[in-house]
C-alpha positions as CSV (number, residue, x, y, z in Angstrom):
1,M,-66.3,-48.6,-40.4
2,R,-63.1,-46.9,-38.2
3,L,-64.0,-46.9,-34.5
4,H,-63.6,-43.3,-32.1
5,R,-60.2,-43.4,-29.7
6,F,-60.2,-41.5,-26.8
7,F,-57.3,-40.8,-23.8
8,V,-58.2,-42.8,-20.6
9,D,-56.1,-41.7,-17.3
10,Q,-56.6,-45.4,-15.9
11,D,-55.3,-49.1,-15.6
12,I,-57.1,-50.7,-19.1
13,E,-56.4,-54.4,-19.2
14,K,-58.1,-57.2,-21.5
15,G,-61.4,-59.5,-20.4
16,K,-62.0,-56.5,-17.6
17,D,-64.8,-53.7,-17.2
18,I,-63.7,-50.8,-17.0
19,R,-65.7,-47.7,-14.8
20,I,-65.0,-43.8,-16.5
21,E,-66.5,-41.3,-14.2
22,N,-65.1,-38.2,-16.2
23,E,-67.7,-35.7,-17.4
24,S,-66.4,-33.9,-19.7
25,L,-65.3,-37.5,-21.3
26,I,-68.5,-38.6,-20.6
27,H,-70.6,-35.3,-22.6
28,Q,-68.3,-36.1,-25.1
29,W,-69.7,-38.9,-26.1
30,T,-72.8,-38.9,-25.2
31,K,-74.0,-35.7,-25.9
32,V,-71.2,-34.3,-28.9
33,F,-70.9,-38.7,-31.0
34,R,-74.2,-39.4,-29.7
35,L,-72.8,-43.1,-28.6
36,S,-75.2,-45.2,-26.5
37,A,-74.9,-48.6,-24.8
38,S,-73.0,-51.0,-26.4
39,D,-71.3,-48.9,-29.0
40,R,-68.3,-49.8,-29.5
41,V,-65.4,-47.6,-28.9
42,V,-61.3,-47.7,-29.2
43,I,-59.3,-46.9,-25.6
44,F,-56.0,-46.3,-25.0
45,N,-53.9,-44.8,-21.7
46,G,-50.4,-44.4,-22.9
47,N,-48.8,-47.6,-22.7
48,G,-48.5,-48.2,-26.6
49,K,-51.9,-50.4,-26.6
50,D,-55.1,-49.5,-28.0
51,F,-58.0,-51.3,-25.9
52,E,-61.8,-52.0,-27.4
53,G,-64.7,-52.4,-26.1
54,Y,-67.9,-51.8,-26.1
55,F,-70.3,-49.8,-23.5
56,K,-72.1,-52.2,-20.9
57,I,-73.8,-48.5,-18.7
58,L,-73.3,-45.1,-21.0
59,S,-75.4,-42.3,-19.3
60,R,-74.9,-38.7,-18.7
61,K,-73.3,-39.9,-14.6
62,E,-71.3,-42.7,-15.4
63,A,-69.6,-45.4,-18.4
64,V,-68.8,-49.1,-17.9
65,I,-66.7,-50.1,-21.3
66,A,-66.2,-54.1,-20.9
67,I,-62.4,-54.6,-22.9
68,D,-62.8,-57.6,-25.4
69,K,-59.5,-56.7,-27.5
70,E,-56.0,-55.5,-27.4
71,K,-54.1,-55.0,-29.4
72,K,-50.1,-53.6,-29.5
73,V,-49.8,-50.1,-31.5
74,K,-46.9,-49.8,-34.3
75,S,-44.6,-46.8,-33.2
76,A,-42.9,-45.1,-36.8
77,V,-40.9,-42.8,-35.7
78,S,-37.1,-43.5,-36.2
79,C,-36.4,-41.7,-32.3
80,E,-37.3,-39.8,-29.4
81,L,-37.7,-36.5,-29.8
82,H,-37.9,-33.3,-27.7
83,I,-39.6,-29.8,-29.1
84,F,-37.4,-27.3,-27.3
85,Q,-40.0,-24.7,-28.7
86,S,-39.4,-21.1,-27.9
87,I,-43.1,-19.2,-26.9
88,I,-45.3,-17.8,-29.6
89,K,-48.4,-16.5,-30.2
90,K,-50.9,-19.2,-28.4
91,D,-52.6,-20.0,-32.0
92,N,-49.2,-21.1,-33.5
93,F,-48.1,-22.6,-30.8
94,E,-50.4,-25.1,-30.1
95,F,-50.2,-25.8,-34.1
96,V,-47.2,-26.7,-33.3
97,V,-47.9,-29.3,-30.7
98,E,-50.8,-30.7,-32.9
99,K,-48.9,-31.1,-36.1
100,C,-46.3,-32.3,-34.5
101,T,-48.2,-33.9,-32.0
102,E,-49.2,-36.1,-34.8
103,I,-45.4,-36.5,-36.6
104,G,-44.3,-38.6,-33.4
105,A,-42.6,-36.2,-31.2
106,A,-42.7,-37.7,-27.7
107,A,-42.5,-34.5,-26.2
108,F,-42.4,-30.4,-25.8
109,H,-40.0,-28.0,-24.1
110,P,-41.8,-24.3,-24.0
111,I,-38.7,-22.1,-23.5
112,L,-38.2,-18.2,-23.0
113,T,-35.9,-16.3,-25.4
114,E,-34.5,-12.8,-25.3
115,R,-36.7,-12.2,-28.6
116,S,-39.8,-14.1,-27.0
117,E,-42.9,-11.6,-27.3
118,K,-45.1,-13.8,-25.4
119,K,-44.2,-15.7,-21.4
120,D,-47.3,-17.2,-20.6
121,L,-48.6,-20.3,-21.9
122,N,-52.1,-22.4,-20.9
123,I,-50.5,-25.6,-20.3
124,E,-53.6,-27.2,-19.3
125,R,-54.6,-26.6,-23.1
126,V,-51.6,-27.3,-24.7
127,K,-52.2,-31.0,-22.6
128,K,-56.1,-31.2,-23.9
129,I,-54.2,-30.1,-27.8
130,A,-52.1,-33.4,-27.9
131,T,-54.0,-35.5,-26.0
132,E,-56.5,-34.9,-29.1
133,A,-54.2,-34.9,-31.6
134,S,-53.2,-38.2,-30.1
135,E,-56.3,-40.0,-29.9
136,Q,-57.3,-38.7,-33.7
137,S,-53.6,-39.5,-35.3
138,G,-54.0,-43.5,-33.5
139,R,-50.3,-43.4,-31.5
140,G,-49.9,-45.4,-28.8
141,T,-48.4,-42.8,-26.8
142,V,-49.5,-38.9,-25.6
143,P,-46.1,-36.5,-25.5
144,E,-45.5,-34.7,-22.2
145,I,-45.5,-30.7,-22.2
146,F,-43.3,-29.5,-20.1
147,E,-43.8,-26.6,-17.6
148,P,-42.1,-22.8,-19.5
149,T,-38.9,-22.6,-18.2
150,D,-35.7,-20.3,-20.0
151,L,-33.6,-22.0,-22.4
152,Q,-30.6,-22.8,-19.7
153,T,-32.6,-24.4,-16.8
154,A,-34.3,-26.5,-20.3
155,I,-31.1,-27.2,-21.9
156,G,-29.1,-27.9,-18.3
157,N,-32.3,-30.5,-17.8
158,F,-32.4,-32.0,-20.6
159,D,-29.8,-35.7,-21.0
160,G,-29.9,-36.6,-25.3
161,K,-28.1,-34.7,-27.8
162,L,-29.2,-30.9,-28.7
163,F,-29.0,-29.9,-32.0
164,T,-30.6,-26.3,-33.4
165,M,-31.6,-24.7,-36.7
166,D,-29.1,-22.0,-38.0
167,F,-28.7,-21.1,-41.5
168,D,-24.8,-21.2,-41.1
169,G,-25.3,-24.7,-40.0
170,E,-24.2,-28.0,-41.9
171,K,-27.4,-29.5,-43.7
172,L,-30.0,-31.6,-42.5
173,S,-29.1,-35.7,-43.1
174,G,-29.6,-38.8,-41.8
175,E,-26.0,-39.5,-41.0
176,M,-25.9,-36.5,-39.2
177,I,-29.3,-37.6,-36.0
178,G,-29.7,-41.3,-36.9
179,K,-27.0,-42.3,-34.6
180,Y,-29.1,-40.8,-31.5
181,K,-32.5,-41.7,-29.7
182,K,-33.0,-39.0,-28.2
183,I,-32.7,-35.7,-29.6
184,G,-33.6,-32.3,-28.7
185,I,-34.5,-29.4,-31.4
186,L,-33.9,-25.9,-30.4
187,I,-36.9,-23.5,-32.7
188,G,-36.2,-19.5,-32.2
189,P,-38.6,-17.6,-31.8
190,E,-39.6,-15.2,-35.5
191,G,-36.5,-13.2,-35.4
192,G,-34.5,-15.9,-34.2
193,F,-32.3,-16.4,-31.5
194,T,-29.9,-13.8,-30.7
195,D,-26.1,-13.6,-31.5
196,T,-25.9,-14.0,-27.4
197,E,-28.3,-17.4,-27.1
198,R,-26.3,-18.9,-30.4
199,D,-22.1,-18.0,-28.4
200,F,-23.9,-20.2,-25.2
201,F,-25.4,-23.2,-27.2
202,E,-21.0,-22.8,-28.8
203,D,-19.9,-23.3,-25.2
204,Q,-22.4,-25.8,-24.6
205,G,-21.3,-28.0,-27.7
206,I,-25.1,-27.1,-29.6
207,E,-25.0,-28.3,-33.0
208,M,-26.4,-26.1,-35.9
209,F,-27.5,-27.3,-38.6
210,S,-29.9,-25.6,-41.6
211,V,-32.8,-27.3,-43.1
212,G,-32.3,-25.4,-47.0
213,E,-32.0,-21.3,-48.0
214,Q,-35.8,-20.7,-46.7
215,V,-36.5,-18.7,-44.3
216,L,-38.8,-20.0,-42.2
217,R,-41.3,-19.1,-39.3
218,A,-41.4,-20.4,-36.3
219,E,-43.9,-23.1,-36.6
220,T,-43.1,-23.8,-39.5
221,A,-39.8,-25.2,-39.1
222,A,-41.3,-27.4,-35.5
223,I,-43.1,-29.3,-38.4
224,V,-40.7,-29.7,-41.5
225,V,-37.1,-30.6,-38.2
226,S,-40.1,-33.6,-37.0
227,A,-40.8,-34.4,-40.3
228,L,-37.8,-34.7,-41.1
229,I,-35.8,-36.2,-37.9
230,L,-39.4,-38.7,-37.3
231,L,-40.5,-39.5,-41.0
232,Q,-37.4,-40.0,-43.1
């Protein structure tokens, strides 16, 4: 039987006990999953390893897990992918984070663009969604969630290779992206980037690519691109 898997923001070491005092996590174990002392779980802290153990103590106020197994989590992704997603409707943005986390994206950069309909974002909720998606998908890390910022600032702070989606761009291929270990993909809002923003991309030397003739919604585009880059 597959064990439940949870993210724990603490140091973990095989052969040692770990005491958990996170009330939200303890509530989840006792009330949602109905776990009890001696039940086994898998925990991870984002360092690329899974740790398995059993509850020595599990009550409404505390939990102690004895760690007796350790396993390195294999990564199937081909590069470190950063999603620069224009802020869109809350549910759609959260859907992007959930699904792209499952696929293997390394980080999400919420960006404000000229056609962004929304200007704010509940970052703590987005982080929670990314954590839960990491737990569910079995990946060994949790993606980083950056604070929302304007397009120019986000681009200026990034030290990898940047691309943006555009119908006029070259069709995305493994040859086009395969030589880069850290890639950022700029995804526009509904309505796309403006001519001014496209001129800015050109001035910055940001290459364009397309994924076909279909017109994709903003959230669909991010998921499709993540899959094409990371799962090729």
